[in-house]
C-alpha positions as CSV (number, residue, x, y, z in Angstrom):
1,T,99.2,59.1,114.0
2,T,99.2,57.8,117.6
3,L,101.9,60.3,118.7
4,R,99.9,63.2,117.2
5,N,96.6,62.1,118.9
6,C,98.6,61.8,122.2
7,A,99.9,65.4,121.7
8,V,96.5,66.8,121.0
9,Q,94.9,65.1,124.0
10,L,97.7,66.4,126.3
11,E,97.2,69.9,124.8
12,E,93.5,69.7,125.5
13,Y,94.2,68.5,129.1
14,F,96.6,71.4,129.8
15,A,94.0,73.7,128.3
16,G,91.3,72.4,130.8
17,K,89.1,71.0,127.9
18,R,90.1,67.2,128.4
19,K,89.3,65.1,131.5
20,E,89.9,61.7,130.2
21,F,92.4,60.3,127.8
22,F,91.3,57.9,124.9
23,L,94.7,56.3,123.8
24,K,95.5,52.7,123.0
25,L,98.1,52.0,125.8
26,D,100.7,49.3,125.7
27,M,102.5,49.7,129.0
28,F,105.1,47.3,130.4
29,G,105.0,46.4,133.9
30,T,104.2,43.5,136.2
31,E,100.7,42.3,136.6
32,F,100.2,44.0,139.9
33,E,101.6,47.3,138.3
34,Q,99.1,46.9,135.5
35,R,96.1,46.3,137.9
36,V,97.2,49.5,140.0
37,W,97.5,51.7,136.8
38,Q,93.9,50.3,135.7
39,Q,92.5,51.4,139.1
40,V,94.2,54.7,138.9
41,M,92.9,55.5,135.4
42,H,89.4,55.2,137.1
43,I,89.9,58.1,139.5
44,P,87.9,60.9,138.1
45,F,89.4,64.2,137.0
46,G,89.5,66.6,139.7
47,E,89.2,64.0,142.5
48,T,91.8,62.0,144.6
49,R,92.1,58.8,146.4
50,S,94.5,57.6,148.9
51,Y,97.0,54.7,148.5
52,G,94.9,52.8,150.9
53,E,91.7,53.2,148.9
54,V,93.4,52.1,145.8
55,A,94.7,49.0,147.7
56,Q,91.1,48.4,149.0
57,T,89.8,48.4,145.4
58,L,92.4,45.8,144.5
59,G,91.0,43.6,147.3
60,D,93.8,43.8,149.9
61,T,94.5,46.9,152.2
62,K,97.9,45.4,153.1
63,V,99.4,46.3,149.6
64,V,99.6,50.1,150.3
65,R,103.3,50.4,149.8
66,A,103.1,48.2,146.7
67,V,100.5,50.6,145.1
68,G,103.0,53.4,145.9
69,Q,105.8,51.5,144.1
70,A,103.6,50.7,141.2
71,N,102.7,54.4,141.0
72,A,106.6,55.2,141.0
73,H,107.0,52.8,138.1
74,N,104.1,54.5,136.1
75,P,105.5,55.2,132.6
76,L,102.7,57.4,131.4
77,A,102.2,60.1,134.1
78,I,99.2,62.4,133.4
79,V,97.7,59.8,131.0
80,V,97.6,57.4,133.9
81,P,96.9,60.0,136.7
82,C,99.1,58.8,139.6
83,H,99.1,62.5,140.8
84,R,95.5,61.8,142.0
85,V,96.7,59.4,144.7
86,V,97.6,60.9,147.9
87,A,98.3,60.0,151.5
88,H,95.5,58.8,153.8
89,D,95.5,62.3,155.5
90,G,95.5,64.0,151.9
91,A,99.1,64.9,152.1
92,L,100.9,65.1,148.9
93,V,103.5,62.2,148.8
94,G,105.5,60.3,146.2
95,Y,105.4,61.9,142.8
96,A,108.4,61.1,140.6
97,G,108.0,64.5,138.8
98,G,108.2,66.3,142.1
99,L,105.7,67.4,144.6
100,H,105.5,70.8,143.2
101,R,104.2,69.4,139.9
102,K,101.9,67.0,141.7
103,R,100.3,70.0,143.4
104,W,100.2,72.0,140.2
105,L,98.3,69.1,138.4
106,L,95.9,68.9,141.2
107,D,95.2,72.6,141.3
108,H,94.9,72.7,137.5
109,E,92.3,69.9,137.6
110,A,90.4,71.5,140.5
111,K,90.3,74.9,138.6
112,A,89.2,73.1,135.4
113,S,86.4,71.0,137.0
114,G,85.3,73.8,139.4
115,A,86.0,71.5,142.3
116,R,87.9,72.4,145.4
117,L,90.3,69.6,146.4
118,A,90.5,69.1,150.3
119,L,94.2,68.8,150.6
């Protein structure tokens, strides 16, 4: 079933064995939110992008705050890895699950990928 598939993929992610999710997603949000979430899903495991960089990929650097708001409305954290979006200076900001969880997820991905995040 879809729910079981999601649970298996999340277990693999937390075990450090999965870097991408392959799930059929039906997320509800505005057209802009959907575009932001699609861009966020393209941030590779173990890497980060700034809110400004995400805005730039959308074609308008002036929508930085709106990118943050879209991330705040992300209904599928981890699967849509909004924890990979950071401030322009690399600071951890704006995570609905708490900044300690954002830090943990980024550290988990860095360890699993052998990368060292510059935060």
